[in-house]
N, C-alpha and C positions, 0 to 999 in steps of 0.2 A: 486773452492771449495765454497760451499754456506756458508752463515753467521752462520748457526747453527753448522756445522762441525768446522768452524774456532773458534767459541766460545768454543766448547768442547776442542779443542786442546789447546787453550790459557789457559783455566782453568786448564787443566792437567799440562801444563808447569809451571804455577804459583804455583800450589799445590805441585809439586815435588821439587820446588826450593824456597819454602816460607821462609826457614831459612835465605836466603840472605836478604829478606826484613826486617826481625826482627833484624838481626845483624846490619844492616845499620841504621835502625830507633833507636835502642838502643844506637848506637854510636854517633848519631848526635842530639838526643833529650833527655833531662833529664825528661821532664814532660810527663806523661802517655798520656794525651790528644794530645799533640804535636806528640807523636809517632804514635798514631792512625791516625791523620791527614796526617802525612808523608807517612805512608803505603798506605793510600787511594790514595794520590797524585801519588805515585810510580806506583800503579796498573793502574791508569788512563793513565799515560804516557806510560806504557808498552803496554796497549791495543792500544793506538794511533799509536804506532810504530810497532805493531805486523805484519802488512802487509809488512813492510820494512825489516823484519828479514832476515839476511844473513845466509844461511845454511853453510857457510864456518866456522862459529863460533858455539861453543856450546851454548846451551840455558843459561847456568849459566854465561858465559862470557857476553852475550847480556844483561842479567838481571843486573849483577853487573854494567856494564857501564851506563845503564839508571838510575838505582837506585842511584848510587853515584852522578851522575849529578843532579838528582832531589833533593837528600838530601842536597847537597851543596847549591843549589839555595834556597831551603826551609829554610835552616839554616840562610843564609844571609838575606832573607826577614824577618824572624822572629826576628832576632837580630835588624834589622832596625826598625821594627814595635814596638818592646819593648822599644827601645831607645826613640822613638818619643812619645809613649803613657805613659811611666813611667820614666820620667827623675829623676835621683837620685841626692840627695844633697850630696855634698862632705862630707866625714867623716862618712857616714852611714854604709859603709862596711869596716870592719877591716880585713886585710889579715893576717893570722897567719905567724909566722916566719919560719915555716917548710914547706913552699910551699903548704900548704893544705893537707899534708899527716898526717894521724892519726897514732899514735904509735902502735895501736892495729890492724891496717889494715893488711890484708894478702898480700902476694907477688902479687897475682893475682889482688887484689884491687888496689895496688900501680901501677901495669902495666896499668890497665884500666884507672886510673886517669891520668897517664902520656900520654896515647894515647888521652884522651879527651882534653888535653891541646895543642895538635899539631894543626898546620895549616890544612886546609881542605884537601889539596893534600896529605900531609904527613900522616894524619889520614887514608885516603883511602888506601894509600900504606901499612901501617902497618896492617890494617884489612885484606887486601888480602894476605899479607905475613903470617899472623897468620893462615889464611885459607889454607896455604901451596900451594898457587898458584905459578906456575913457573914465572920466570922473564918475559918470553915471554908472558904468559897470562896476567900478570899484565900490561905489556906495551900495550897490545891490549885493555884492559879495560880502563886504565887511559889515553892512548894516548900520551905516551912519550916513548923514546927509551929504549931498554933493558939495555943498559949501564947506562942510567940515573936512571933507577929503582934500579939497583944494588948499584950505588953510594949513592942514597938517603937513601935506606934501611940501608946500612952500617953506614952512618952518624947518622941516628936515633938510631940504636942499640948502637953505641958508646956513644951517649948522654944519652940514657937510663941507660947504665951500670954505667956511671959516677954519674948520679942522684941517682940511686938505692944504689950505694956504699956510697954516702954521707948520704943518708937517714938512712941506716943501721948503720952507724958509729955515728949517733947523740945520 
């Protein structure tokens, strides 16, 4: 296949699955400019690995796997860079007593905030779970066993239920 045909196919795949890019970027980056940078980095990495795409997997599975790996690496690099370039003095940030939840926040807003506070792997698991991906597909994307996927999701859901109940009872 020549380069032009490959480019057209790649653009078509990215266009038809672009929602994946935005969901992941929105989950891993708060700043609009960081989100744009992350989406660009994901697209570059997708293009670099397009020749190695395995037809045994759906395009969305392939995109999730690469996008999540890039997002996690990007997030870690950005956090390291920000710590080095902007050291904070102790006492500058005051954490609210209610774990950062606003009393006027919607249930969806609370869920999004709880997801944003998860570790990288757990955040990826919940994003895929909320996308209604099967445990099998999640395990292929993340690279852990189906049993481990089910166990982790169950633990996260139980933790969320407990936090949500505590928040609603405040």
